[in-house]
N, C-alpha and C positions, 0 to 999 in steps of 0.2 A: 254656459252649455246649453246643451241644443242642438246642437248641426245632427241632422238627418242625411245619410247620404244611401243613392241607392245608385246599385252598378249592375248594368246589364241585365235588369230586371224585366221579366217575361210573364204574364199570365195565361192559360191555357183553360178553356173552360168548353166541357162537352165537345172535346174533339176542334173547338175554333180556339184559335188566338186573340186573344182580349188585347194583352200589349206585349210591345216585344223590343226586347235592346234598350229600354230607355234608362239613362244614365243622368241623374243631377243630385244639386245639394239642397236641401233646406237649411238657411242660416240665419241666426240671430238678427235683430234689426231691419230685417225686409218682409216687405209683403210680396209674398210667389202667388201669381193669377194663373190658374190652370183653363184654359180656353180651349174650344175646339166644337166641332157638329156634334151632335146627338149621336150616341152609341161611338164616340171617337176613343171611349177609353179614359175619360179626366176623372169619374168617382171611382174606377177599378185603380186608377193610380194612387189617388189620395187614399183611397183604403188600404194600398201596400204600403204607403209612406208612412200611416199613421199605426200601422201593425195591427189593423181591422182584419184584413185578407193577408193570406200567407202567400209570397209568389210562387210560379210553379220553377222558375229559373232566377238567378242572379241572387243579390245580396241587399238588405237593407240594414243599416246600422243606424246607433244614436249615440253620438259621441265613441265611434268607436265598437260600441255595443251591438252585437247583432238584435235586432227587437224581437225575435223569437227567442231571445234569453233571458229577456226582462219579464218577470213576475207581473200579471195582472195589477194587483195593486199598486206596486212600483211605478207602472207605466201609467196607470191613470192620475198619477203626480207629477209624470215628466209631458204628458200630453193629453189634450182636450179635442173631442171629434162632436163636430153639430153635422149629423147625416141627414141624406134629404127625407127620412123618414122619422119623425119622431111622435112617438104617439104615449098617450097617458089615458089610458084607459077608465081610471076611477076619479071621481069629482073631488081631487086635490086641489086647495086654495092655493093662486099664483105662489105666492111666497113660501108655500111648503115643495112645490115642485122646483123653485129656485134653488132652494136650501138642498135639494138633492146632490147638486152640484158637489157639494163641499163633502160629501161621504167618504171621498178616497182619503180626506184628512183627519177621520174619527181616530181617537184615542193619540193624537200627536199635538205639538207645541203648535203648529198651527191651527189647529182646530179651535184654539181660543178666538182667533179672529172670524169665525163664521158669521156671526150676524154684521158684522162691517163689511166684508167681505161681500156676501150677498147682498147687503144694501147696496152698495157700490155697482154690483153686476146688475140688479134693478135698474138703476139709474140709469147707468150707461144703454141700456136698452129701452130706456121709457116705458118702463110698465110699473112704476111705483104706484101711480093709481088703480094698475089692477092688483095688487097685492092682495085684496079681501075676497076676489070673483074667483069663481070656479073654474078650473081650467077647462073642462068640457061645454063650458059656455061661453067659450070666447070665439073670435071671428079665428078664420085662417092666419090671417096677418099678425093677429094678435098671440096665438100660439108659438107663430114662428119666432117672436120677439122674445116670449118667455122662454122657448129652448134655446136661445141664443143668451140669455141673461143665466140659464143655468150652466152653461158651456163656460163662460166667463167666470162665474162664481167659483169653478173647477181650480182656478188660478193656475194654470201651468206655463212652464217656459214656451213650450211650444203649443199653438192652436191650429185645428183644420177646421174649416168650413164649407161644405158641399152645397153651394145655391142656396145662400141665407137670404139672399134678395128675392126669391123666386116668388113670395106670395105677397111682398110688400110694397106700398107706393112710394111714390117717387122721392117722398120726404125721409120714409125710413129705410130707403135704399141708401141714400147718401148718409145716413146717421150711421148706418151697420157698417158700411165700407169706412167712415171716419173713426170706428170703433178700432176696426182693425189696423189702421194707420196709426193711430195710437198706442195699441200695444207694441205696434213694430218699433215704434220710435222709443218706448221704454225698454228697449233690447228682446223683445221676443221674437220667436219665430211664427209669422203668420202665414198660412196656405189656405185659398181660395179657389173654389171654382165657381165659374160665373159663365151666363150666356151673351150678357149684354157687353160688345166688345170694348167700347166707348166708355163704360163704367169700369171695366177692367183696366183700362189703358189709362184712366185717371187717377188709380189709387197703387197701381202696382209697380213694385220695383225692378222685376224681372218678371215677364210674361212667359210661361210655357203653353205653346200651341200644338196640341196633341191631335193627330190626324189618323185615322185606320190602326190605330194603339201603336203609333211609333211617335217621337218627339220631331215633330215638323221644324220647329223653331225656337229658341232660348234665347230670351237676352231682352234688352230694354224695349221696352211698349212700342216706340217707333221705328226700331231696327226689325220687329218683329211683325208688326200690323203694316206692310207694306197693302197697296192694292192689290198687284200681281198675286201676291201669296195668300190672300184673302179670298178672291174669286176662284183661285185654283182648288183652296181646300172646301170651300162653302158653296161652290158652284154658282156663285149669284157674283153679277158683276157691281162693284161697288166704288167709290171716292171715297179717299181717305183723305183730310184737312187736318193740319197742325193749330191746336189751340193751345197757345203757352208752353209749346215744345209737345204737348200731348196729344195722339193720333184720336180724331173722330171719325169712325166709321157712317159712312152713308148709303145705302143700297141706292142703285139707280133703279127709279121705278120710272116706268112708260108714262 
């Protein structure tokens, strides 16, 4: 289970069209990465696909069921969402913050696995050593990894990650994408918003290039990230090199 289908999706906000006529599927066993310039509509599209935002036009379904008709508690067991803004105001322990991801499974049979699943999520996000630290005392990168662990602890068949590498160092950027890859290999559907085109290409099964609220291209990384297309969409001349069949995008610098 876990096929999310968007058909003719559009979003208007304050008289502006943010997304227009976007059609794509999110399927199990795949990492789908949304890329595009700032303000292109990537996060809005992720919000629509995850059910966090209702589209102005078009439909979004999960296994044929309209997302809008799925109750919040059930939806929380079907998909998890890491947003760009993850704030915890109170000085909870890191272990307590991660455990919050298990709340959709309260009073269910799956709730018996709370400790095991939360522990595995902390290990995957490399935060076991932070378990007894206060969330409010962490660095930005540490907080980002704790937020990721909380999402992983939710243990859903579909996972949405909005810029999960934004405040992370090089090693932890790779670690996060490896986690996404493992989730997909385990049969889950994973959707990630990234700005780093080379990082996106290294881990994506498919790339969705969003530009000006429309789907500019959708397909294998090597097919989507051509030098001509990247230059046109980003307004910057680039060279694209294939490394083990995956494109690496390098801006041309004077």
